[in-house]
C-alpha positions, 0 to 999 in steps of 0.5 A: 074352433072348427068354425075358424079352421074352415074360414082359413084360405089355401092356395088351391089348383083344382086340376090337381088330384085329391089324393097322392096317385102314386100310392095304390091306396091314393089311386083307390081313394080317388076311383071310389071317390070318382065312381061313388055308387051313391051318386046313382041316386043324385037328381040331374039338377045335382049333377048339373049343377055340379058341371056348372062349378067344374065348367066356372073354374075351368074357364077361370082356368084358361084366363090365367086364374090356375089356383086361387085361395080357397077356404076348406068349405070351398075345397070340399064343396070343388071337390064333391062337384068334380066328382059327381061330375067324373061319375056322371059326365061323358069327360070328352063330349061333357054330356050326361050319360043316361043313368043306367050307363054311368060309371057310379051306376055300376053296382046298383044296376049289377045287383040283379045280375050278382043274383043270377050268377052267384045265387042261381042253380047252374044250369046252362040256361042260368049260365047262358043268360045271366052270362049275356046279359052281364055282357050285354050290360057291360057292352052298353056301359063301355058304349057310353063311356067310349072315348070320343077320339077312337077310331073303333066304330060301330061294327067293331063295337059289335065284334067285341060285344059278340066275342066277348058274350061267346066267350063268356057263355062258353067258359061259363058252359066249359067250367060247369062241365068242369066242376060238375063232379066236384058240385056233385060231392059238395053239400049245403053252402060250400056249392056256393063256390061252384058258381063262383069259380064258373062266373069269375073265369067266364067274366074275367076272360071275357073282359080281358078279351073285349079290351083287347080287340077294343083296343087294339089299334094301341097294341099295333100302333103305340100310344103316344109318349109324353115327356116330363114338360107335356111334349108328346115325342111320338108313338111307342108300341112297347108301350102301347103293348104294357098298357093294353096288357096291365088295363086286360089284367086289370079286368081279370082282377076286377071281378074278383072282390063283388063275386069272392067276397059276397061268396065268402058272406053267404057261406058263413051265414048258412054256416052259422044260420044267419040267414033270415027266414023272412024271404023278403027281409033275405032279398033286401039284405043279399042285395045290400051285400051286393052293392057294397061289394060291387062299389068296393072291387073297381077302385080296389082293382082298378087301383093296382096300376097307375093312369099315367105311368112312366117308364124310362127311356132304356125300355124304349124303341130304338128311336126313342134311346136319344132322349132324356128320362 
């Protein structure tokens, strides 16, 4: 019965989203698939094969083949290829991104930083070093995945990186000073939450500031409005401000799952004496926990807002009031 089902064909458009983008969980599933952390371990040849398949589908679409009859097995293969391409290739240039800087590499590459942020003693040196390391890696990922048409030059990127690194270090040290009276009164696993609050304030604030600098042009000049038929109708500063601020809010939310969930897990493991005695086993378990939560965190946070937002004409500038919703 399963074989017969797989052989049945369905009219399929490969450009249509796999999941409902109007729902939160649909967006989360889309992001989780397109940023699949396990794609980090795929060979370059597998990525290249996926790119060839997607390119072939795009070429056929340009020739007029918008939707074709496909079996369920073929549809599954196409979705898999699209997700590999989305997680490994630059969307504008079509080039294969260096492995450490791919979107799918975030979880695996961030594990050492997570150890430093959450499990190291919150000394001034540790805070400065690990906040700097985190912002440096984030800057590398942002640079490798930046919009090819962005007007932000290398000087602007350096300024955004410097501001984010300085902010994260400054806030991290400030939070350490602020929480030091509380930290001295805590005992045992409860001290884990000190690192959580320090890291959350530092990472979230720096990420939001970095975004505001890198996308400041959208606030000043606005972003392009597109009507329901896909026609460009001008640029709106109102929508530009909403888009940038909502994304900045996402940057504040994004660190919460990968920082809070491991902290809670480690807290209960220590409270219930579940921590392995062998240091190597403990290190592997800690890394596995970090990998799992780092994989879940970005999709859960980024799925809060739609990538393409809709708005009514009444909320736009006067020059757009004559348009129809």
